[in-house]
LOTORPA-821836 format. One line per 10 residues: for each residue y, x, z of C-alpha. Coordinates in nm, 2 decimals. Last residue first. Layout:
BEGIN
Y/X/Z; ...
END
This chain:
BEGIN
4.60/7.91/-15.40; 4.65/8.25/-15.22; 4.72/8.53/-15.46; 4.41/8.71/-15.60; 4.30/9.02/-15.41; 4.37/9.39/-15.39; 4.70/9.37/-15.58; 4.90/9.69/-15.51; 4.58/9.88/-15.43; 4.45/9.80/-15.78
4.07/9.76/-15.75; 3.87/9.99/-15.96; 3.66/9.92/-16.28; 3.94/9.71/-16.43; 3.94/9.43/-16.17; 4.22/9.19/-16.26; 4.36/8.89/-16.08; 4.54/8.56/-16.17; 4.51/8.58/-16.55; 4.62/8.29/-16.77
4.49/8.43/-17.10; 4.13/8.50/-17.00; 3.98/8.28/-17.27; 3.81/8.05/-17.02; 4.14/7.94/-16.86; 4.26/7.98/-16.50; 4.16/8.35/-16.51; 3.98/8.60/-16.29; 3.97/8.91/-16.49; 3.68/9.15/-16.57
3.57/9.51/-16.57; 3.30/9.59/-16.32; 3.10/9.84/-16.53; 2.77/9.71/-16.64; 2.46/9.77/-16.43; 2.38/9.41/-16.36; 2.53/9.19/-16.63; 2.90/9.10/-16.67; 2.93/9.28/-17.01; 2.60/9.37/-17.17
2.42/9.67/-17.03; 2.40/9.99/-17.24; 2.04/10.09/-17.30; 1.87/10.41/-17.21; 1.64/10.51/-17.49; 1.28/10.40/-17.47; 0.98/10.60/-17.60; 0.81/10.60/-17.26; 1.04/10.52/-16.97; 0.80/10.30/-16.78
1.04/10.01/-16.80; 1.00/9.75/-16.52; 1.33/9.85/-16.35; 1.54/9.82/-16.66; 1.68/10.14/-16.78; 2.06/10.17/-16.73; 2.36/10.29/-16.91; 2.72/10.25/-16.80; 3.03/10.26/-17.02; 2.84/10.07/-17.29
3.08/9.78/-17.33; 3.43/9.85/-17.23; 3.63/9.70/-17.52; 3.70/9.36/-17.39; 3.78/9.28/-17.03; 3.51/9.03/-16.92; 3.62/8.68/-16.82; 3.54/8.53/-16.48; 3.68/8.18/-16.49; 3.85/8.02/-16.20
3.81/7.67/-16.03; 3.63/7.84/-15.74; 3.68/8.22/-15.74; 3.71/8.27/-15.37; 3.69/8.65/-15.31; 3.46/8.80/-15.05; 3.48/9.15/-14.88; 3.22/9.35/-14.69; 2.96/9.13/-14.84; 2.73/8.84/-14.73
2.47/8.66/-14.94; 2.43/8.30/-14.83; 2.33/8.18/-15.18; 2.38/8.44/-15.44; 2.34/8.19/-15.73; 2.38/8.42/-16.02; 2.49/8.78/-16.06; 2.40/9.11/-15.90; 2.52/9.47/-15.88; 2.80/9.48/-16.13
2.96/9.82/-16.12; 3.28/9.95/-15.96; 3.44/10.29/-16.00; 3.69/10.26/-15.72; 3.71/10.04/-15.41; 3.89/10.29/-15.19; 3.65/10.23/-14.90; 3.35/10.17/-15.13; 3.38/10.49/-15.34; 3.11/10.44/-15.60
3.18/10.07/-15.58; 2.94/9.78/-15.56; 3.02/9.44/-15.72; 2.84/9.10/-15.67; 2.91/8.80/-15.89; 2.85/8.43/-15.81; 2.77/8.21/-16.10; 2.86/7.89/-16.28; 2.79/7.95/-16.65; 2.99/7.90/-16.96
2.77/7.93/-17.27; 2.75/8.27/-17.43; 2.90/8.41/-17.74; 3.22/8.53/-17.57; 3.16/8.56/-17.19; 3.31/8.30/-16.96; 3.13/8.32/-16.63; 3.25/8.04/-16.39; 3.35/8.13/-16.04; 3.20/8.03/-15.71
3.21/8.35/-15.51; 3.32/8.70/-15.61; 3.14/8.92/-15.36; 3.26/9.28/-15.31; 3.11/9.58/-15.13; 2.75/9.51/-15.07; 2.63/9.48/-14.71; 2.37/9.73/-14.59; 2.15/9.55/-14.34; 2.09/9.70/-13.99
2.14/10.05/-13.85; 1.96/10.03/-13.52; 2.14/9.89/-13.22; 2.23/10.14/-12.95; 2.01/10.07/-12.64; 1.81/10.39/-12.69; 2.11/10.62/-12.69; 2.28/10.51/-12.37; 1.94/10.42/-12.25; 1.84/10.79/-12.23
2.06/10.80/-11.92; 2.24/11.14/-11.90; 2.03/11.36/-11.67; 2.13/11.69/-11.83; 2.42/11.63/-12.06; 2.65/11.81/-11.82; 2.50/12.15/-11.90; 2.85/12.29/-11.91; 2.83/12.45/-12.26; 2.60/12.18/-12.39
2.81/11.89/-12.26; 3.12/12.06/-12.40; 2.95/12.08/-12.74; 2.87/11.71/-12.74; 3.22/11.61/-12.63; 3.37/11.84/-12.89; 3.16/11.69/-13.16; 3.25/11.33/-13.06; 3.62/11.42/-13.06; 3.59/11.57/-13.41
3.40/11.27/-13.55; 3.66/11.05/-13.39; 3.94/11.24/-13.58; 3.75/11.23/-13.91; 3.69/10.86/-13.86; 4.07/10.81/-13.85; 4.10/11.02/-14.17; 3.82/10.85/-14.35; 4.01/10.85/-14.68; 4.01/10.47/-14.71
4.05/10.40/-14.34; 4.12/10.03/-14.41; 3.78/9.92/-14.29; 3.62/10.19/-14.08; 3.33/10.37/-14.24; 3.00/10.53/-14.19; 3.00/10.88/-14.05; 2.65/11.00/-13.97; 2.57/11.23/-13.68; 2.21/11.37/-13.65
2.14/11.55/-13.33; 1.89/11.83/-13.30; 1.74/11.99/-12.99; 1.61/12.30/-13.17; 1.24/12.38/-13.14; 1.08/12.41/-13.49; 0.99/12.04/-13.48; 1.35/11.94/-13.40; 1.46/12.16/-13.69; 1.19/11.99/-13.89
1.31/11.64/-13.83; 1.67/11.73/-13.89; 1.59/11.92/-14.21; 1.39/11.64/-14.38; 1.07/11.70/-14.57; 0.83/11.60/-14.29; 1.00/11.26/-14.27; 0.95/11.09/-13.93; 1.07/10.73/-13.90; 1.29/10.71/-13.59
1.54/10.45/-13.71; 1.90/10.55/-13.72; 2.12/10.44/-13.43; 2.44/10.25/-13.42; 2.81/10.27/-13.31; 3.04/9.99/-13.42; 3.02/9.76/-13.11; 3.26/9.97/-12.91; 3.43/10.22/-13.15; 3.73/10.36/-12.98
3.65/10.34/-12.61; 3.28/10.40/-12.70; 3.35/10.73/-12.87; 3.31/10.96/-12.57; 3.02/10.77/-12.41; 2.84/10.75/-12.75; 2.87/11.13/-12.79; 2.73/11.19/-12.44; 2.44/10.96/-12.52; 2.37/11.16/-12.83
2.36/11.47/-12.61; 2.11/11.31/-12.38; 1.89/11.21/-12.67; 1.91/11.57/-12.80; 1.80/11.71/-12.47; 1.51/11.47/-12.45; 1.41/11.56/-12.80; 1.35/11.93/-12.71; 1.19/11.84/-12.37; 0.93/11.62/-12.55
0.96/11.26/-12.68; 0.70/11.15/-12.93; 0.81/10.99/-13.26; 0.44/10.92/-13.34; 0.50/11.06/-13.70; 0.61/11.39/-13.56; 0.93/11.59/-13.48; 1.15/11.29/-13.44; 1.53/11.31/-13.51; 1.76/11.23/-13.22
1.98/11.00/-13.42; 2.34/10.88/-13.42; 2.53/10.64/-13.64; 2.91/10.63/-13.64; 3.14/10.36/-13.80; 2.87/10.10/-13.84; 3.02/9.77/-13.98; 3.01/9.47/-13.76; 2.85/9.15/-13.89; 2.57/9.18/-13.63
2.20/9.23/-13.69; 2.20/9.59/-13.58; 2.54/9.76/-13.65; 2.59/9.69/-14.02; 2.56/9.95/-14.30; 2.80/9.89/-14.59; 2.99/10.22/-14.56; 2.68/10.42/-14.67; 2.62/10.72/-14.45; 2.81/11.05/-14.39
2.64/11.36/-14.26; 2.63/11.64/-14.00; 2.30/11.78/-13.88; 2.38/11.93/-13.54; 2.14/12.17/-13.39; 2.07/12.29/-13.03; 1.87/12.58/-12.90; 1.94/12.78/-13.22; 1.71/13.05/-13.34; 2.00/13.25/-13.50
1.79/13.43/-13.77; 1.53/13.16/-13.83; 1.80/12.89/-13.87; 2.00/13.11/-14.10; 1.69/13.17/-14.32; 1.63/12.79/-14.32; 1.98/12.72/-14.43; 1.97/12.99/-14.70; 1.63/12.86/-14.83; 1.78/12.51/-14.85
2.07/12.63/-15.06; 1.85/12.84/-15.28; 1.65/12.54/-15.37; 1.27/12.50/-15.36; 1.25/12.52/-14.98; 0.92/12.32/-14.99; 0.94/12.19/-14.64; 1.31/12.16/-14.57; 1.38/12.02/-14.92; 1.45/11.65/-14.85
1.79/11.71/-14.70; 1.87/11.92/-15.01; 1.83/11.62/-15.23; 1.74/11.78/-15.57; 1.92/11.69/-15.89; 1.94/12.05/-16.00; 2.32/12.06/-15.95; 2.27/11.96/-15.58; 2.24/11.60/-15.48; 2.49/11.36/-15.32
2.77/11.38/-15.57; 3.13/11.48/-15.53; 3.10/11.68/-15.85; 3.23/12.01/-15.70; 3.08/11.89/-15.37; 2.73/11.88/-15.53; 2.77/12.24/-15.63; 2.90/12.33/-15.29; 2.59/12.19/-15.11; 2.57/12.36/-14.77
2.93/12.27/-14.72; 2.99/12.44/-14.38; 2.72/12.65/-14.21; 2.84/12.69/-13.85; 2.69/12.91/-13.59; 2.85/12.85/-13.25; 2.77/13.09/-12.96; 2.78/12.91/-12.63; 2.86/12.97/-12.27; 3.18/13.18/-12.25
3.34/13.06/-12.57; 3.26/12.69/-12.51; 3.40/12.70/-12.15; 3.72/12.88/-12.26; 3.76/12.63/-12.55; 3.72/12.33/-12.32; 3.97/12.48/-12.06; 4.23/12.54/-12.33; 4.33/12.91/-12.31; 4.21/13.00/-12.66
4.41/12.72/-12.82; 4.48/12.82/-13.18; 4.13/12.96/-13.27; 3.90/12.70/-13.11; 4.11/12.40/-13.19; 4.18/12.52/-13.55; 3.81/12.58/-13.60; 3.73/12.23/-13.47; 3.99/12.08/-13.71; 3.81/12.26/-14.00
3.48/12.12/-13.86; 3.62/11.77/-13.87; 3.70/11.79/-14.24; 3.35/11.93/-14.31; 3.21/11.64/-14.10; 3.39/11.38/-14.31; 3.27/11.53/-14.65; 2.96/11.34/-14.75; 2.98/11.35/-15.13; 2.80/11.69/-15.17
2.50/11.59/-14.96; 2.41/11.89/-14.75; 2.77/11.84/-14.65; 2.77/12.00/-14.30; 2.57/12.24/-14.08; 2.60/12.31/-13.71; 2.38/12.56/-13.53; 2.42/12.62/-13.15; 2.31/12.93/-12.97; 2.33/12.92/-12.59
2.39/13.27/-12.44; 2.77/13.27/-12.48; 3.01/13.49/-12.67; 3.16/13.24/-12.92; 3.22/13.21/-13.29; 3.01/13.25/-13.60; 3.09/13.12/-13.95; 2.82/13.14/-14.21; 2.90/13.12/-14.58; 2.73/13.00/-14.90
2.91/13.14/-15.21; 2.90/12.96/-15.54; 2.65/13.10/-15.79; 2.58/12.77/-15.98; 2.24/12.74/-15.80; 2.42/12.82/-15.47; 2.46/13.17/-15.33; 2.36/13.32/-15.00; 2.46/13.45/-14.66; 2.83/13.53/-14.71
2.98/13.63/-14.37; 3.25/13.50/-14.15; 3.31/13.62/-13.79; 3.56/13.43/-13.58; 3.69/13.54/-13.24; 4.06/13.45/-13.28; 4.15/13.81/-13.37; 3.87/13.79/-13.63; 4.08/13.52/-13.81; 3.91/13.20/-13.92
4.20/12.96/-13.94; 4.33/13.12/-14.26; 3.99/13.06/-14.42; 3.98/12.69/-14.36; 4.23/12.56/-14.62; 4.12/12.79/-14.90; 3.76/12.73/-14.79; 3.80/12.36/-14.83; 3.96/12.40/-15.17; 3.68/12.62/-15.30
3.42/12.38/-15.16; 3.55/12.08/-15.35; 3.77/11.80/-15.21; 3.70/11.43/-15.24; 3.81/11.34/-14.89; 4.18/11.34/-14.97; 4.38/11.42/-14.66; 4.23/11.77/-14.63; 4.53/11.98/-14.69; 4.67/11.98/-14.34
4.44/12.05/-14.04; 4.45/11.80/-13.77; 4.48/12.00/-13.45; 4.84/12.01/-13.34; 5.01/11.68/-13.27; 4.75/11.42/-13.35; 4.47/11.64/-13.21; 4.67/11.72/-12.89; 4.70/11.34/-12.82; 4.33/11.29/-12.85
4.26/11.61/-12.66; 4.47/11.47/-12.37; 4.30/11.13/-12.38; 3.95/11.29/-12.38; 3.99/11.54/-12.10; 3.85/11.30/-11.83; 3.54/11.25/-12.03; 3.47/10.88/-12.11; 3.38/10.64/-11.83; 3.01/10.56/-11.80
2.87/10.28/-12.02; 2.67/10.03/-11.81; 2.31/9.99/-11.92; 2.25/9.66/-12.08; 2.14/9.37/-11.85; 1.78/9.29/-11.86; 1.63/8.99/-12.02; 1.59/9.16/-12.36; 1.41/9.44/-12.17; 1.10/9.23/-12.13
0.89/9.46/-12.35; 0.97/9.76/-12.12; 1.28/9.97/-12.18; 1.22/10.30/-12.38; 1.21/10.62/-12.18; 0.85/10.69/-12.28; 0.95/10.66/-12.64; 0.62/10.77/-12.78; 0.40/10.91/-12.51; 0.43/11.25/-12.36
0.08/11.37/-12.32; -0.14/11.44/-12.02; -0.50/11.45/-12.14; -0.75/11.22/-11.96; -1.03/11.44/-11.81; -0.89/11.43/-11.46; -0.89/11.05/-11.46; -1.25/11.04/-11.59; -1.36/11.27/-11.30; -1.18/11.06/-11.04
-1.34/10.74/-11.17; -1.69/10.91/-11.17; -1.64/11.02/-10.81; -1.54/10.67/-10.71; -1.86/10.52/-10.87; -2.08/10.79/-10.72; -1.96/10.74/-10.36; -1.82/11.05/-10.20
END
């Protein structure tokens, strides 16, 4: 053998074989290629859709701002042992609320699902109640039989009951539980980790809601559902564990595409060593993150709740049957990433009329604590907002924006450049960023000839000024 050829062969043998980042990604010239054709949805989808409307939607969860006690009062009657459910308390929250584990199924594939790590993200908890009803009330349904025989479901609903009691993201200590997978400083995170270690799931589902304002890629379309196969390292490498998750995410997209074409997106793959989805992937579970965004007009996320349920069933069925194996990674990879977050309400072209200040032409931006219901609004920005886009825009040309008196000081902020030393929180002035969104649109600068009112929350009876 020639020395040069031998040296090349030797060097080739010495190169380590690794799975490179995103090995299934299209090449750089993918923009010129046609997108992957979406397969037809599962044959059972239309039947389950109809069954859901008639028999599966659990009553009592029409308002998405429930607390854990209410959810369990609704779900517990569904969880009879005679229907194959086993419920146990596995921990207590900071405020001593019970943390419970629900087990169902007899199969060899363990699957762990957890919801509402963030207390104000309740869509998945609603869908899980519907899933329990499906599993318990329809034991002879082919999907249920398949799931029972091949999987064991381990469900940890409402990981953050103290946050749910306040309908806030963080737990009562102010800690984001989804950033506590490494330190395990909170009892809720320790409980989830202990459950993971005990059941050793092959698959995991990290179930969340995301901000309503997210757009699908660079489009004007809102993201209704976002999916992610969380990375297990900073390189976002793809191993067998992630491959399975990517396939399952593709199954979810296929099931939901008939309902949400153009409104399904993908989270970016930035690794966070504190996040549960990233670490459960690292620990060996093929984890899928599902985020419910919003559908305009679906103020309580009831339509999205149904689609979340259908997507979950499709994913679980693909695990029980193994049908996700070989699903094209492009079904996941070609989803647009979550793009810009659009603010909630833009009042364009009005004139600020605040007592003691000169009249000023300005646009005004409002964000709501509950964007779909447009409640508890605060001023987000003011001035010439140029080409800024929002989920909803009101034309205030030839109108005055006049503050409603008597509401100063309802919100407190510290300016961004403050270091916090020796400074008390200050109450923002009316119609300045951070202040409550309480104003009228009026034909006169004194606010006497009012055409529309925003008193913190939008009145559903008059969501916009009358046409002019």
